[in-house]
N, C-alpha and C positions, 0 to 999 in steps of 0.2 A: 521585655520580648515576644515574641509571638511565637506560641505554640506548636509545633507541626501534627498538623491533623490529616491522618489517612484517609480515614470514610471521607469526610469532608471532601480533599481534594477528588478521589475517585468514582466521588457523587458528581462534582462539577464540570469533568471529564466526561464521564460517560454523558451528560445532560449534552452536553455541546452537539454527539451525533446525532443525523439525523436518524429519523425513524425507515427500515426497508421493511418493505412486507415482500418477504419471500417464501413462494411456494414450497410448504412440505411436503417431498417427497418420498415419503418413510422415511425406514430406518438408515439414519446418517452415523459417519465415524464421529469419533473426537475431534479430531482435524476440522475435517467439511465443515461442525458445527461452531468452531472457531472463526473459521475462515466467515461463513455470512450473516454470523452475530456480532462478529468482533470487529476484523479487517474493514469486509465490505465497508460496514458504516461512518471506517476514516476513509477509507477510500475517497470516500463521496463528498466527506467533510474537507478532504486536504487539495482537492481535482482541480481547481484552480492555482493551489500553489502551486501543486507537483507540474500542472502543462506552464505556469510562468517559467518555474525554475530549468525545466526540458528546454524550453524554447531559447532561454539566455543561455545553453552550457555554448563554449567552447566548437566548432562543428557542427553544430547540427543540421545547421544551414544544409552543410552536404547532405544525411537524412532525407531532411526534407522533399529533397528535389528529386525522389524515388517515390513519394504520396501515392502518382497517378499508377502506380502498380502496386498496386494492396498487397501481392506477395513477397515482392523486392522491398517495396516498404518496413511490411511485416520484420524479415530476417533481418536488413539493418538497423532498426530499433532495436532485435535483439544482443546484434551483436555492439554494438553503443553502449547497452548497458551493459556491458561486463566488467568496463572500466571500475576498479576495484574502488579509487577515491569517491564516483561515481554512486555508483554502488550502495556503500556505506550509507551516504547522504544520506539515498532516496531511502533506503532502509531505517533509516534514522525521523524520519519525518512523517512516519508508518506508527514507528518501535515511542515515540515522545506522546502518543496519544494511548498508551493503557493503562492500565488500570497496577495496581500494585497486583495483582491476584492474579491478572490477564499476562502480564509481566511473568511471575513463576510457568503459567501454561507455557508460556513462549518460547521457556527456557528448558520448557522437558524436552521437546522435543522442535530443536530452533534449527535444525540442516531443514525439516520438511517448510515449516512456515515460512526458512527465509526462500527455497522453493517457490509456495507457492506466492509469496509477496512480491517476487524478479515472474512471473508469467502475470501476475494481477498487474502490473506496474506497462509489461510488453500488451499484455491487452489490450489496456486502459487507451494507452499511448497511440497504438496504431488505427486503434476506435476514431481517437479524439482529435486528430490532427488531421 
């Protein structure tokens, strides 16, 4: 029987993430640091999968027909992503790449992190589609 090795799994998860070069703008909150050092690399890692997933969703073509109108498109994506099931799946696609320690940090302030992840998804989809 294979013994569970938390450290090895956490190290493997971190090694999957691309390295991002973010300019340090001085003092940041713990939440901003977690967003920049943990969430952004996971978003970059999952980018293609997130794009493929959202485009395969039912009725997403109704959102995409507003691509030419940037502000309207952004708002349509925001509204579309408020579906509870879709929101949960997308959140899971990001949280699945957190280490044990990172998950504990996430759980300490999950409401704020969920809000930030949702905003990052909206921004990513509107910029990339």
